[in-house]
mmCIF entry with sequence, helices, sheets and N, C-alpha, C, O atoms, coordinates in Angstrom:
data_MODEL
# 
_entry.id   MODEL 
# 
_entity.id                         1 
_entity.type                       polymer 
_entity.pdbx_number_of_molecules   1 
# 
_entity_poly.entity_id                      1 
_entity_poly.type                           'polypeptide(L)' 
_entity_poly.nstd_linkage                   no 
_entity_poly.nstd_monomer                   no 
_entity_poly.pdbx_seq_one_letter_code       MSDVLAMGGYGNYVWISYALFVFVLLLDALVPLLYRRQLLIRLRGQFRRQQARRNTP 
_entity_poly.pdbx_seq_one_letter_code_can   MSDVLAMGGYGNYVWISYALFVFVLLLDALVPLLYRRQLLIRLRGQFRRQQARRNTP 
_entity_poly.pdbx_strand_id                 A 
# 
loop_
_entity_poly_seq.entity_id 
_entity_poly_seq.num 
_entity_poly_seq.mon_id 
_entity_poly_seq.hetero 
1 1  MET n 
1 2  SER n 
1 3  ASP n 
1 4  VAL n 
1 5  LEU n 
1 6  ALA n 
1 7  MET n 
1 8  GLY n 
1 9  GLY n 
1 10 TYR n 
1 11 GLY n 
1 12 ASN n 
1 13 TYR n 
1 14 VAL n 
1 15 TRP n 
1 16 ILE n 
1 17 SER n 
1 18 TYR n 
1 19 ALA n 
1 20 LEU n 
1 21 PHE n 
1 22 VAL n 
1 23 PHE n 
1 24 VAL n 
1 25 LEU n 
1 26 LEU n 
1 27 LEU n 
1 28 ASP n 
1 29 ALA n 
1 30 LEU n 
1 31 VAL n 
1 32 PRO n 
1 33 LEU n 
1 34 LEU n 
1 35 TYR n 
1 36 ARG n 
1 37 ARG n 
1 38 GLN n 
1 39 LEU n 
1 40 LEU n 
1 41 ILE n 
1 42 ARG n 
1 43 LEU n 
1 44 ARG n 
1 45 GLY n 
1 46 GLN n 
1 47 PHE n 
1 48 ARG n 
1 49 ARG n 
1 50 GLN n 
1 51 GLN n 
1 52 ALA n 
1 53 ARG n 
1 54 ARG n 
1 55 ASN n 
1 56 THR n 
1 57 PRO n 
# 
_struct_asym.id          A 
_struct_asym.entity_id   1 
# 
loop_
_struct_conf.conf_type_id 
_struct_conf.id 
_struct_conf.pdbx_PDB_helix_id 
_struct_conf.beg_label_comp_id 
_struct_conf.beg_label_asym_id 
_struct_conf.beg_label_seq_id 
_struct_conf.pdbx_beg_PDB_ins_code 
_struct_conf.end_label_comp_id 
_struct_conf.end_label_asym_id 
_struct_conf.end_label_seq_id 
_struct_conf.pdbx_end_PDB_ins_code 
_struct_conf.beg_auth_comp_id 
_struct_conf.beg_auth_asym_id 
_struct_conf.beg_auth_seq_id 
_struct_conf.end_auth_comp_id 
_struct_conf.end_auth_asym_id 
_struct_conf.end_auth_seq_id 
_struct_conf.pdbx_PDB_helix_class 
_struct_conf.details 
_struct_conf.pdbx_PDB_helix_length 
HELX_P HELX_P1 AA1 SER A 2  ? ALA A 6  ? SER A 2  ALA A 6  1 ? 5  
HELX_P HELX_P2 AA2 MET A 7  ? GLY A 9  ? MET A 7  GLY A 9  5 ? 3  
HELX_P HELX_P3 AA3 GLY A 11 ? ASN A 55 ? GLY A 11 ASN A 55 1 ? 45 
# 
_struct_conf_type.id          HELX_P 
_struct_conf_type.criteria    ? 
_struct_conf_type.reference   ? 
# 
loop_
_atom_site.group_PDB 
_atom_site.id 
_atom_site.type_symbol 
_atom_site.label_atom_id 
_atom_site.label_alt_id 
_atom_site.label_comp_id 
_atom_site.label_asym_id 
_atom_site.label_entity_id 
_atom_site.label_seq_id 
_atom_site.pdbx_PDB_ins_code 
_atom_site.Cartn_x 
_atom_site.Cartn_y 
_atom_site.Cartn_z 
_atom_site.occupancy 
_atom_site.B_iso_or_equiv 
_atom_site.pdbx_formal_charge 
_atom_site.auth_seq_id 
_atom_site.auth_comp_id 
_atom_site.auth_asym_id 
_atom_site.auth_atom_id 
_atom_site.pdbx_PDB_model_num 
ATOM 1   N N  . MET A 1 1  ? -38.514 94.772  5.351  1.00 0.00 ? 1  MET A N  1 
ATOM 2   C CA . MET A 1 1  ? -38.393 95.811  6.365  1.00 0.00 ? 1  MET A CA 1 
ATOM 3   C C  . MET A 1 1  ? -39.086 95.392  7.661  1.00 0.00 ? 1  MET A C  1 
ATOM 4   O O  . MET A 1 1  ? -38.586 95.671  8.750  1.00 0.00 ? 1  MET A O  1 
ATOM 5   N N  . SER A 1 2  ? -40.223 94.730  7.549  1.00 0.00 ? 2  SER A N  1 
ATOM 6   C CA . SER A 1 2  ? -40.923 94.320  8.763  1.00 0.00 ? 2  SER A CA 1 
ATOM 7   C C  . SER A 1 2  ? -40.138 93.252  9.515  1.00 0.00 ? 2  SER A C  1 
ATOM 8   O O  . SER A 1 2  ? -40.242 93.149  10.737 1.00 0.00 ? 2  SER A O  1 
ATOM 9   N N  . ASP A 1 3  ? -39.342 92.446  8.782  1.00 0.00 ? 3  ASP A N  1 
ATOM 10  C CA . ASP A 1 3  ? -38.492 91.460  9.463  1.00 0.00 ? 3  ASP A CA 1 
ATOM 11  C C  . ASP A 1 3  ? -37.420 92.145  10.300 1.00 0.00 ? 3  ASP A C  1 
ATOM 12  O O  . ASP A 1 3  ? -37.064 91.678  11.382 1.00 0.00 ? 3  ASP A O  1 
ATOM 13  N N  . VAL A 1 4  ? -36.913 93.257  9.783  1.00 0.00 ? 4  VAL A N  1 
ATOM 14  C CA . VAL A 1 4  ? -35.893 94.006  10.532 1.00 0.00 ? 4  VAL A CA 1 
ATOM 15  C C  . VAL A 1 4  ? -36.504 94.589  11.795 1.00 0.00 ? 4  VAL A C  1 
ATOM 16  O O  . VAL A 1 4  ? -35.896 94.524  12.864 1.00 0.00 ? 4  VAL A O  1 
ATOM 17  N N  . LEU A 1 5  ? -37.696 95.158  11.685 1.00 0.00 ? 5  LEU A N  1 
ATOM 18  C CA . LEU A 1 5  ? -38.352 95.747  12.849 1.00 0.00 ? 5  LEU A CA 1 
ATOM 19  C C  . LEU A 1 5  ? -38.817 94.688  13.842 1.00 0.00 ? 5  LEU A C  1 
ATOM 20  O O  . LEU A 1 5  ? -38.821 94.929  15.049 1.00 0.00 ? 5  LEU A O  1 
ATOM 21  N N  . ALA A 1 6  ? -39.204 93.526  13.348 1.00 0.00 ? 6  ALA A N  1 
ATOM 22  C CA . ALA A 1 6  ? -39.676 92.456  14.231 1.00 0.00 ? 6  ALA A CA 1 
ATOM 23  C C  . ALA A 1 6  ? -38.526 91.798  14.983 1.00 0.00 ? 6  ALA A C  1 
ATOM 24  O O  . ALA A 1 6  ? -38.708 91.299  16.093 1.00 0.00 ? 6  ALA A O  1 
ATOM 25  N N  . MET A 1 7  ? -37.339 91.799  14.376 1.00 0.00 ? 7  MET A N  1 
ATOM 26  C CA . MET A 1 7  ? -36.127 91.248  14.993 1.00 0.00 ? 7  MET A CA 1 
ATOM 27  C C  . MET A 1 7  ? -36.335 89.830  15.497 1.00 0.00 ? 7  MET A C  1 
ATOM 28  O O  . MET A 1 7  ? -35.996 89.503  16.634 1.00 0.00 ? 7  MET A O  1 
ATOM 29  N N  . GLY A 1 8  ? -36.883 89.014  14.654 1.00 0.00 ? 8  GLY A N  1 
ATOM 30  C CA . GLY A 1 8  ? -37.040 87.607  14.997 1.00 0.00 ? 8  GLY A CA 1 
ATOM 31  C C  . GLY A 1 8  ? -38.016 87.353  16.131 1.00 0.00 ? 8  GLY A C  1 
ATOM 32  O O  . GLY A 1 8  ? -37.868 86.381  16.872 1.00 0.00 ? 8  GLY A O  1 
ATOM 33  N N  . GLY A 1 9  ? -39.008 88.211  16.273 1.00 0.00 ? 9  GLY A N  1 
ATOM 34  C CA . GLY A 1 9  ? -39.991 88.026  17.333 1.00 0.00 ? 9  GLY A CA 1 
ATOM 35  C C  . GLY A 1 9  ? -39.656 88.768  18.618 1.00 0.00 ? 9  GLY A C  1 
ATOM 36  O O  . GLY A 1 9  ? -40.475 88.822  19.535 1.00 0.00 ? 9  GLY A O  1 
ATOM 37  N N  . TYR A 1 10 ? -38.461 89.338  18.691 1.00 0.00 ? 10 TYR A N  1 
ATOM 38  C CA . TYR A 1 10 ? -38.046 90.065  19.889 1.00 0.00 ? 10 TYR A CA 1 
ATOM 39  C C  . TYR A 1 10 ? -38.111 91.577  19.703 1.00 0.00 ? 10 TYR A C  1 
ATOM 40  O O  . TYR A 1 10 ? -37.631 92.327  20.553 1.00 0.00 ? 10 TYR A O  1 
ATOM 41  N N  . GLY A 1 11 ? -38.696 92.027  18.605 1.00 0.00 ? 11 GLY A N  1 
ATOM 42  C CA . GLY A 1 11 ? -38.742 93.452  18.288 1.00 0.00 ? 11 GLY A CA 1 
ATOM 43  C C  . GLY A 1 11 ? -39.403 94.292  19.359 1.00 0.00 ? 11 GLY A C  1 
ATOM 44  O O  . GLY A 1 11 ? -38.932 95.389  19.661 1.00 0.00 ? 11 GLY A O  1 
ATOM 45  N N  . ASN A 1 12 ? -40.489 93.797  19.939 1.00 0.00 ? 12 ASN A N  1 
ATOM 46  C CA . ASN A 1 12 ? -41.170 94.571  20.988 1.00 0.00 ? 12 ASN A CA 1 
ATOM 47  C C  . ASN A 1 12 ? -40.239 94.846  22.156 1.00 0.00 ? 12 ASN A C  1 
ATOM 48  O O  . ASN A 1 12 ? -40.185 95.970  22.655 1.00 0.00 ? 12 ASN A O  1 
ATOM 49  N N  . TYR A 1 13 ? -39.518 93.852  22.589 1.00 0.00 ? 13 TYR A N  1 
ATOM 50  C CA . TYR A 1 13 ? -38.609 94.019  23.725 1.00 0.00 ? 13 TYR A CA 1 
ATOM 51  C C  . TYR A 1 13 ? -37.459 94.959  23.376 1.00 0.00 ? 13 TYR A C  1 
ATOM 52  O O  . TYR A 1 13 ? -37.065 95.802  24.181 1.00 0.00 ? 13 TYR A O  1 
ATOM 53  N N  . VAL A 1 14 ? -36.930 94.802  22.169 1.00 0.00 ? 14 VAL A N  1 
ATOM 54  C CA . VAL A 1 14 ? -35.796 95.624  21.745 1.00 0.00 ? 14 VAL A CA 1 
ATOM 55  C C  . VAL A 1 14 ? -36.208 97.081  21.616 1.00 0.00 ? 14 VAL A C  1 
ATOM 56  O O  . VAL A 1 14 ? -35.518 97.962  22.128 1.00 0.00 ? 14 VAL A O  1 
ATOM 57  N N  . TRP A 1 15 ? -37.327 97.354  20.939 1.00 0.00 ? 15 TRP A N  1 
ATOM 58  C CA . TRP A 1 15 ? -37.735 98.739  20.730 1.00 0.00 ? 15 TRP A CA 1 
ATOM 59  C C  . TRP A 1 15 ? -38.194 99.401  22.022 1.00 0.00 ? 15 TRP A C  1 
ATOM 60  O O  . TRP A 1 15 ? -37.988 100.599 22.212 1.00 0.00 ? 15 TRP A O  1 
ATOM 61  N N  . ILE A 1 16 ? -38.807 98.639  22.901 1.00 0.00 ? 16 ILE A N  1 
ATOM 62  C CA . ILE A 1 16 ? -39.173 99.203  24.205 1.00 0.00 ? 16 ILE A CA 1 
ATOM 63  C C  . ILE A 1 16 ? -37.921 99.545  24.999 1.00 0.00 ? 16 ILE A C  1 
ATOM 64  O O  . ILE A 1 16 ? -37.877 100.579 25.666 1.00 0.00 ? 16 ILE A O  1 
ATOM 65  N N  . SER A 1 17 ? -36.913 98.698  24.938 1.00 0.00 ? 17 SER A N  1 
ATOM 66  C CA . SER A 1 17 ? -35.678 98.993  25.670 1.00 0.00 ? 17 SER A CA 1 
ATOM 67  C C  . SER A 1 17 ? -34.964 100.194 25.063 1.00 0.00 ? 17 SER A C  1 
ATOM 68  O O  . SER A 1 17 ? -34.386 100.994 25.799 1.00 0.00 ? 17 SER A O  1 
ATOM 69  N N  . TYR A 1 18 ? -34.987 100.342 23.733 1.00 0.00 ? 18 TYR A N  1 
ATOM 70  C CA . TYR A 1 18 ? -34.409 101.530 23.100 1.00 0.00 ? 18 TYR A CA 1 
ATOM 71  C C  . TYR A 1 18 ? -35.158 102.787 23.537 1.00 0.00 ? 18 TYR A C  1 
ATOM 72  O O  . TYR A 1 18 ? -34.535 103.798 23.861 1.00 0.00 ? 18 TYR A O  1 
ATOM 73  N N  . ALA A 1 19 ? -36.478 102.732 23.547 1.00 0.00 ? 19 ALA A N  1 
ATOM 74  C CA . ALA A 1 19 ? -37.274 103.892 23.955 1.00 0.00 ? 19 ALA A CA 1 
ATOM 75  C C  . ALA A 1 19 ? -37.004 104.254 25.409 1.00 0.00 ? 19 ALA A C  1 
ATOM 76  O O  . ALA A 1 19 ? -36.894 105.432 25.749 1.00 0.00 ? 19 ALA A O  1 
ATOM 77  N N  . LEU A 1 20 ? -36.898 103.250 26.259 1.00 0.00 ? 20 LEU A N  1 
ATOM 78  C CA . LEU A 1 20 ? -36.599 103.503 27.665 1.00 0.00 ? 20 LEU A CA 1 
ATOM 79  C C  . LEU A 1 20 ? -35.216 104.117 27.824 1.00 0.00 ? 20 LEU A C  1 
ATOM 80  O O  . LEU A 1 20 ? -35.025 105.018 28.641 1.00 0.00 ? 20 LEU A O  1 
ATOM 81  N N  . PHE A 1 21 ? -34.254 103.634 27.049 1.00 0.00 ? 21 PHE A N  1 
ATOM 82  C CA . PHE A 1 21 ? -32.899 104.181 27.093 1.00 0.00 ? 21 PHE A CA 1 
ATOM 83  C C  . PHE A 1 21 ? -32.890 105.651 26.689 1.00 0.00 ? 21 PHE A C  1 
ATOM 84  O O  . PHE A 1 21 ? -32.255 106.471 27.352 1.00 0.00 ? 21 PHE A O  1 
ATOM 85  N N  . VAL A 1 22 ? -33.589 105.990 25.609 1.00 0.00 ? 22 VAL A N  1 
ATOM 86  C CA . VAL A 1 22 ? -33.638 107.378 25.155 1.00 0.00 ? 22 VAL A CA 1 
ATOM 87  C C  . VAL A 1 22 ? -34.339 108.250 26.189 1.00 0.00 ? 22 VAL A C  1 
ATOM 88  O O  . VAL A 1 22 ? -33.912 109.378 26.433 1.00 0.00 ? 22 VAL A O  1 
ATOM 89  N N  . PHE A 1 23 ? -35.402 107.749 26.795 1.00 0.00 ? 23 PHE A N  1 
ATOM 90  C CA . PHE A 1 23 ? -36.109 108.500 27.830 1.00 0.00 ? 23 PHE A CA 1 
ATOM 91  C C  . PHE A 1 23 ? -35.197 108.791 29.020 1.00 0.00 ? 23 PHE A C  1 
ATOM 92  O O  . PHE A 1 23 ? -35.158 109.919 29.510 1.00 0.00 ? 23 PHE A O  1 
ATOM 93  N N  . VAL A 1 24 ? -34.471 107.790 29.481 1.00 0.00 ? 24 VAL A N  1 
ATOM 94  C CA . VAL A 1 24 ? -33.566 107.974 30.619 1.00 0.00 ? 24 VAL A CA 1 
ATOM 95  C C  . VAL A 1 24 ? -32.432 108.916 30.246 1.00 0.00 ? 24 VAL A C  1 
ATOM 96  O O  . VAL A 1 24 ? -32.011 109.730 31.068 1.00 0.00 ? 24 VAL A O  1 
ATOM 97  N N  . LEU A 1 25 ? -31.935 108.818 29.026 1.00 0.00 ? 25 LEU A N  1 
ATOM 98  C CA . LEU A 1 25 ? -30.870 109.699 28.570 1.00 0.00 ? 25 LEU A CA 1 
ATOM 99  C C  . LEU A 1 25 ? -31.339 111.151 28.554 1.00 0.00 ? 25 LEU A C  1 
ATOM 100 O O  . LEU A 1 25 ? -30.617 112.039 29.006 1.00 0.00 ? 25 LEU A O  1 
ATOM 101 N N  . LEU A 1 26 ? -32.538 111.399 28.039 1.00 0.00 ? 26 LEU A N  1 
ATOM 102 C CA . LEU A 1 26 ? -33.087 112.753 28.033 1.00 0.00 ? 26 LEU A CA 1 
ATOM 103 C C  . LEU A 1 26 ? -33.343 113.254 29.446 1.00 0.00 ? 26 LEU A C  1 
ATOM 104 O O  . LEU A 1 26 ? -33.071 114.414 29.758 1.00 0.00 ? 26 LEU A O  1 
ATOM 105 N N  . LEU A 1 27 ? -33.859 112.392 30.287 1.00 0.00 ? 27 LEU A N  1 
ATOM 106 C CA . LEU A 1 27 ? -34.103 112.762 31.677 1.00 0.00 ? 27 LEU A CA 1 
ATOM 107 C C  . LEU A 1 27 ? -32.794 113.113 32.377 1.00 0.00 ? 27 LEU A C  1 
ATOM 108 O O  . LEU A 1 27 ? -32.734 114.063 33.158 1.00 0.00 ? 27 LEU A O  1 
ATOM 109 N N  . ASP A 1 28 ? -31.757 112.347 32.096 1.00 0.00 ? 28 ASP A N  1 
ATOM 110 C CA . ASP A 1 28 ? -30.447 112.588 32.689 1.00 0.00 ? 28 ASP A CA 1 
ATOM 111 C C  . ASP A 1 28 ? -29.866 113.924 32.230 1.00 0.00 ? 28 ASP A C  1 
ATOM 112 O O  . ASP A 1 28 ? -29.097 114.546 32.963 1.00 0.00 ? 28 ASP A O  1 
ATOM 113 N N  . ALA A 1 29 ? -30.219 114.363 31.045 1.00 0.00 ? 29 ALA A N  1 
ATOM 114 C CA . ALA A 1 29 ? -29.740 115.643 30.541 1.00 0.00 ? 29 ALA A CA 1 
ATOM 115 C C  . ALA A 1 29 ? -30.585 116.809 31.051 1.00 0.00 ? 29 ALA A C  1 
ATOM 116 O O  . ALA A 1 29 ? -30.053 117.897 31.274 1.00 0.00 ? 29 ALA A O  1 
ATOM 117 N N  . LEU A 1 30 ? -31.881 116.605 31.238 1.00 0.00 ? 30 LEU A N  1 
ATOM 118 C CA . LEU A 1 30 ? -32.774 117.702 31.606 1.00 0.00 ? 30 LEU A CA 1 
ATOM 119 C C  . LEU A 1 30 ? -32.824 117.994 33.098 1.00 0.00 ? 30 LEU A C  1 
ATOM 120 O O  . LEU A 1 30 ? -32.991 119.150 33.489 1.00 0.00 ? 30 LEU A O  1 
ATOM 121 N N  . VAL A 1 31 ? -32.686 116.989 33.929 1.00 0.00 ? 31 VAL A N  1 
ATOM 122 C CA . VAL A 1 31 ? -32.815 117.189 35.376 1.00 0.00 ? 31 VAL A CA 1 
ATOM 123 C C  . VAL A 1 31 ? -31.782 118.192 35.909 1.00 0.00 ? 31 VAL A C  1 
ATOM 124 O O  . VAL A 1 31 ? -32.162 119.073 36.680 1.00 0.00 ? 31 VAL A O  1 
ATOM 125 N N  . PRO A 1 32 ? -30.504 118.104 35.539 1.00 0.00 ? 32 PRO A N  1 
ATOM 126 C CA . PRO A 1 32 ? -29.562 119.113 36.038 1.00 0.00 ? 32 PRO A CA 1 
ATOM 127 C C  . PRO A 1 32 ? -29.891 120.522 35.562 1.00 0.00 ? 32 PRO A C  1 
ATOM 128 O O  . PRO A 1 32 ? -29.684 121.486 36.299 1.00 0.00 ? 32 PRO A O  1 
ATOM 129 N N  . LEU A 1 33 ? -30.399 120.654 34.344 1.00 0.00 ? 33 LEU A N  1 
ATOM 130 C CA . LEU A 1 33 ? -30.772 121.981 33.853 1.00 0.00 ? 33 LEU A CA 1 
ATOM 131 C C  . LEU A 1 33 ? -31.928 122.561 34.653 1.00 0.00 ? 33 LEU A C  1 
ATOM 132 O O  . LEU A 1 33 ? -31.912 123.740 35.006 1.00 0.00 ? 33 LEU A O  1 
ATOM 133 N N  . LEU A 1 34 ? -32.927 121.740 34.937 1.00 0.00 ? 34 LEU A N  1 
ATOM 134 C CA . LEU A 1 34 ? -34.064 122.206 35.731 1.00 0.00 ? 34 LEU A CA 1 
ATOM 135 C C  . LEU A 1 34 ? -33.645 122.519 37.162 1.00 0.00 ? 34 LEU A C  1 
ATOM 136 O O  . LEU A 1 34 ? -34.121 123.491 37.751 1.00 0.00 ? 34 LEU A O  1 
ATOM 137 N N  . TYR A 1 35 ? -32.762 121.705 37.722 1.00 0.00 ? 35 TYR A N  1 
ATOM 138 C CA . TYR A 1 35 ? -32.281 121.944 39.079 1.00 0.00 ? 35 TYR A CA 1 
ATOM 139 C C  . TYR A 1 35 ? -31.489 123.244 39.135 1.00 0.00 ? 35 TYR A C  1 
ATOM 140 O O  . TYR A 1 35 ? -31.625 124.016 40.084 1.00 0.00 ? 35 TYR A O  1 
ATOM 141 N N  . ARG A 1 36 ? -30.662 123.488 38.119 1.00 0.00 ? 36 ARG A N  1 
ATOM 142 C CA . ARG A 1 36 ? -29.863 124.714 38.078 1.00 0.00 ? 36 ARG A CA 1 
ATOM 143 C C  . ARG A 1 36 ? -30.768 125.937 37.996 1.00 0.00 ? 36 ARG A C  1 
ATOM 144 O O  . ARG A 1 36 ? -30.537 126.934 38.681 1.00 0.00 ? 36 ARG A O  1 
ATOM 145 N N  . ARG A 1 37 ? -31.794 125.858 37.160 1.00 0.00 ? 37 ARG A N  1 
ATOM 146 C CA . ARG A 1 37 ? -32.728 126.977 37.025 1.00 0.00 ? 37 ARG A CA 1 
ATOM 147 C C  . ARG A 1 37 ? -33.423 127.267 38.349 1.00 0.00 ? 37 ARG A C  1 
ATOM 148 O O  . ARG A 1 37 ? -33.544 128.424 38.751 1.00 0.00 ? 37 ARG A O  1 
ATOM 149 N N  . GLN A 1 38 ? -33.876 126.220 39.021 1.00 0.00 ? 38 GLN A N  1 
ATOM 150 C CA . GLN A 1 38 ? -34.555 126.396 40.301 1.00 0.00 ? 38 GLN A CA 1 
ATOM 151 C C  . GLN A 1 38 ? -33.595 126.975 41.343 1.00 0.00 ? 38 GLN A C  1 
ATOM 152 O O  . GLN A 1 38 ? -33.985 127.824 42.144 1.00 0.00 ? 38 GLN A O  1 
ATOM 153 N N  . LEU A 1 39 ? -32.353 126.521 41.331 1.00 0.00 ? 39 LEU A N  1 
ATOM 154 C CA . LEU A 1 39 ? -31.355 127.020 42.273 1.00 0.00 ? 39 LEU A CA 1 
ATOM 155 C C  . LEU A 1 39 ? -31.080 128.497 42.044 1.00 0.00 ? 39 LEU A C  1 
ATOM 156 O O  . LEU A 1 39 ? -30.983 129.262 43.003 1.00 0.00 ? 39 LEU A O  1 
ATOM 157 N N  . LEU A 1 40 ? -30.952 128.911 40.787 1.00 0.00 ? 40 LEU A N  1 
ATOM 158 C CA . LEU A 1 40 ? -30.710 130.320 40.489 1.00 0.00 ? 40 LEU A CA 1 
ATOM 159 C C  . LEU A 1 40 ? -31.879 131.194 40.925 1.00 0.00 ? 40 LEU A C  1 
ATOM 160 O O  . LEU A 1 40 ? -31.670 132.307 41.408 1.00 0.00 ? 40 LEU A O  1 
ATOM 161 N N  . ILE A 1 41 ? -33.087 130.716 40.766 1.00 0.00 ? 41 ILE A N  1 
ATOM 162 C CA . ILE A 1 41 ? -34.264 131.476 41.206 1.00 0.00 ? 41 ILE A CA 1 
ATOM 163 C C  . ILE A 1 41 ? -34.230 131.656 42.720 1.00 0.00 ? 41 ILE A C  1 
ATOM 164 O O  . ILE A 1 41 ? -34.493 132.746 43.228 1.00 0.00 ? 41 ILE A O  1 
ATOM 165 N N  . ARG A 1 42 ? -33.905 130.578 43.441 1.00 0.00 ? 42 ARG A N  1 
ATOM 166 C CA . ARG A 1 42 ? -33.835 130.676 44.906 1.00 0.00 ? 42 ARG A CA 1 
ATOM 167 C C  . ARG A 1 42 ? -32.717 131.612 45.348 1.00 0.00 ? 42 ARG A C  1 
ATOM 168 O O  . ARG A 1 42 ? -32.893 132.379 46.295 1.00 0.00 ? 42 ARG A O  1 
ATOM 169 N N  . LEU A 1 43 ? -31.567 131.559 44.674 1.00 0.00 ? 43 LEU A N  1 
ATOM 170 C CA . LEU A 1 43 ? -30.450 132.421 45.050 1.00 0.00 ? 43 LEU A CA 1 
ATOM 171 C C  . LEU A 1 43 ? -30.753 133.886 44.765 1.00 0.00 ? 43 LEU A C  1 
ATOM 172 O O  . LEU A 1 43 ? -30.371 134.759 45.544 1.00 0.00 ? 43 LEU A O  1 
ATOM 173 N N  . ARG A 1 44 ? -31.437 134.164 43.655 1.00 0.00 ? 44 ARG A N  1 
ATOM 174 C CA . ARG A 1 44 ? -31.822 135.552 43.368 1.00 0.00 ? 44 ARG A CA 1 
ATOM 175 C C  . ARG A 1 44 ? -32.759 136.095 44.442 1.00 0.00 ? 44 ARG A C  1 
ATOM 176 O O  . ARG A 1 44 ? -32.609 137.233 44.885 1.00 0.00 ? 44 ARG A O  1 
ATOM 177 N N  . GLY A 1 45 ? -33.715 135.287 44.855 1.00 0.00 ? 45 GLY A N  1 
ATOM 178 C CA . GLY A 1 45 ? -34.630 135.715 45.907 1.00 0.00 ? 45 GLY A CA 1 
ATOM 179 C C  . GLY A 1 45 ? -33.910 135.969 47.215 1.00 0.00 ? 45 GLY A C  1 
ATOM 180 O O  . GLY A 1 45 ? -34.194 136.947 47.906 1.00 0.00 ? 45 GLY A O  1 
ATOM 181 N N  . GLN A 1 46 ? -32.978 135.093 47.557 1.00 0.00 ? 46 GLN A N  1 
ATOM 182 C CA . GLN A 1 46 ? -32.201 135.264 48.781 1.00 0.00 ? 46 GLN A CA 1 
ATOM 183 C C  . GLN A 1 46 ? -31.352 136.530 48.702 1.00 0.00 ? 46 GLN A C  1 
ATOM 184 O O  . GLN A 1 46 ? -31.247 137.267 49.682 1.00 0.00 ? 46 GLN A O  1 
ATOM 185 N N  . PHE A 1 47 ? -30.750 136.786 47.546 1.00 0.00 ? 47 PHE A N  1 
ATOM 186 C CA . PHE A 1 47 ? -29.932 137.978 47.371 1.00 0.00 ? 47 PHE A CA 1 
ATOM 187 C C  . PHE A 1 47 ? -30.778 139.240 47.499 1.00 0.00 ? 47 PHE A C  1 
ATOM 188 O O  . PHE A 1 47 ? -30.354 140.211 48.127 1.00 0.00 ? 47 PHE A O  1 
ATOM 189 N N  . ARG A 1 48 ? -31.970 139.230 46.908 1.00 0.00 ? 48 ARG A N  1 
ATOM 190 C CA . ARG A 1 48 ? -32.853 140.400 47.003 1.00 0.00 ? 48 ARG A CA 1 
ATOM 191 C C  . ARG A 1 48 ? -33.291 140.651 48.439 1.00 0.00 ? 48 ARG A C  1 
ATOM 192 O O  . ARG A 1 48 ? -33.373 141.800 48.875 1.00 0.00 ? 48 ARG A O  1 
ATOM 193 N N  . ARG A 1 49 ? -33.573 139.579 49.175 1.00 0.00 ? 49 ARG A N  1 
ATOM 194 C CA . ARG A 1 49 ? -33.954 139.750 50.578 1.00 0.00 ? 49 ARG A CA 1 
ATOM 195 C C  . ARG A 1 49 ? -32.799 140.327 51.388 1.00 0.00 ? 49 ARG A C  1 
ATOM 196 O O  . ARG A 1 49 ? -33.014 141.183 52.246 1.00 0.00 ? 49 ARG A O  1 
ATOM 197 N N  . GLN A 1 50 ? -31.587 139.873 51.127 1.00 0.00 ? 50 GLN A N  1 
ATOM 198 C CA . GLN A 1 50 ? -30.425 140.401 51.847 1.00 0.00 ? 50 GLN A CA 1 
ATOM 199 C C  . GLN A 1 50 ? -30.193 141.863 51.502 1.00 0.00 ? 50 GLN A C  1 
ATOM 200 O O  . GLN A 1 50 ? -29.874 142.662 52.381 1.00 0.00 ? 50 GLN A O  1 
ATOM 201 N N  . GLN A 1 51 ? -30.350 142.222 50.232 1.00 0.00 ? 51 GLN A N  1 
ATOM 202 C CA . GLN A 1 51 ? -30.173 143.610 49.824 1.00 0.00 ? 51 GLN A CA 1 
ATOM 203 C C  . GLN A 1 51 ? -31.244 144.496 50.449 1.00 0.00 ? 51 GLN A C  1 
ATOM 204 O O  . GLN A 1 51 ? -30.952 145.614 50.872 1.00 0.00 ? 51 GLN A O  1 
ATOM 205 N N  . ALA A 1 52 ? -32.469 144.013 50.510 1.00 0.00 ? 52 ALA A N  1 
ATOM 206 C CA . ALA A 1 52 ? -33.550 144.794 51.110 1.00 0.00 ? 52 ALA A CA 1 
ATOM 207 C C  . ALA A 1 52 ? -33.297 144.988 52.598 1.00 0.00 ? 52 ALA A C  1 
ATOM 208 O O  . ALA A 1 52 ? -33.574 146.056 53.144 1.00 0.00 ? 52 ALA A O  1 
ATOM 209 N N  . ARG A 1 53 ? -32.771 143.962 53.254 1.00 0.00 ? 53 ARG A N  1 
ATOM 210 C CA . ARG A 1 53 ? -32.476 144.048 54.675 1.00 0.00 ? 53 ARG A CA 1 
ATOM 211 C C  . ARG A 1 53 ? -31.356 145.059 54.940 1.00 0.00 ? 53 ARG A C  1 
ATOM 212 O O  . ARG A 1 53 ? -31.390 145.767 55.946 1.00 0.00 ? 53 ARG A O  1 
ATOM 213 N N  . ARG A 1 54 ? -30.377 145.131 54.057 1.00 0.00 ? 54 ARG A N  1 
ATOM 214 C CA . ARG A 1 54 ? -29.257 146.066 54.234 1.00 0.00 ? 54 ARG A CA 1 
ATOM 215 C C  . ARG A 1 54 ? -29.672 147.502 53.954 1.00 0.00 ? 54 ARG A C  1 
ATOM 216 O O  . ARG A 1 54 ? -29.123 148.431 54.546 1.00 0.00 ? 54 ARG A O  1 
ATOM 217 N N  . ASN A 1 55 ? -30.634 147.694 53.060 1.00 0.00 ? 55 ASN A N  1 
ATOM 218 C CA . ASN A 1 55 ? -31.027 149.042 52.661 1.00 0.00 ? 55 ASN A CA 1 
ATOM 219 C C  . ASN A 1 55 ? -32.094 149.649 53.558 1.00 0.00 ? 55 ASN A C  1 
ATOM 220 O O  . ASN A 1 55 ? -32.415 150.827 53.402 1.00 0.00 ? 55 ASN A O  1 
ATOM 221 N N  . THR A 1 56 ? -32.650 148.894 54.484 1.00 0.00 ? 56 THR A N  1 
ATOM 222 C CA . THR A 1 56 ? -33.649 149.465 55.388 1.00 0.00 ? 56 THR A CA 1 
ATOM 223 C C  . THR A 1 56 ? -32.937 150.162 56.536 1.00 0.00 ? 56 THR A C  1 
ATOM 224 O O  . THR A 1 56 ? -31.959 149.647 57.077 1.00 0.00 ? 56 THR A O  1 
ATOM 225 N N  . PRO A 1 57 ? -33.438 151.342 56.903 1.00 0.00 ? 57 PRO A N  1 
ATOM 226 C CA . PRO A 1 57 ? -32.771 152.088 58.005 1.00 0.00 ? 57 PRO A CA 1 
ATOM 227 C C  . PRO A 1 57 ? -33.038 151.520 59.362 1.00 0.00 ? 57 PRO A C  1 
ATOM 228 O O  . PRO A 1 57 ? -32.544 152.046 60.360 1.00 0.00 ? 57 PRO A O  1 
# 
C-alpha cells in the first residue's frame, strides 16, 4: 500500500497536485454562490431604500 501512495518517489507531487485540484474545484463551486448571496443582500437593501423613498410624503 505504501508503494501505491509513494508512486515511485513522485507521490508528494501527485498528492499535492490532487489536493490543489480539489481545492480549486471547491473554490470554483463556492465563489458564485457567495457572490450570488452578496448580490441578493445588496439588491434587497436597494429595494427597501426605494420603497422607503416612495412611501415618504
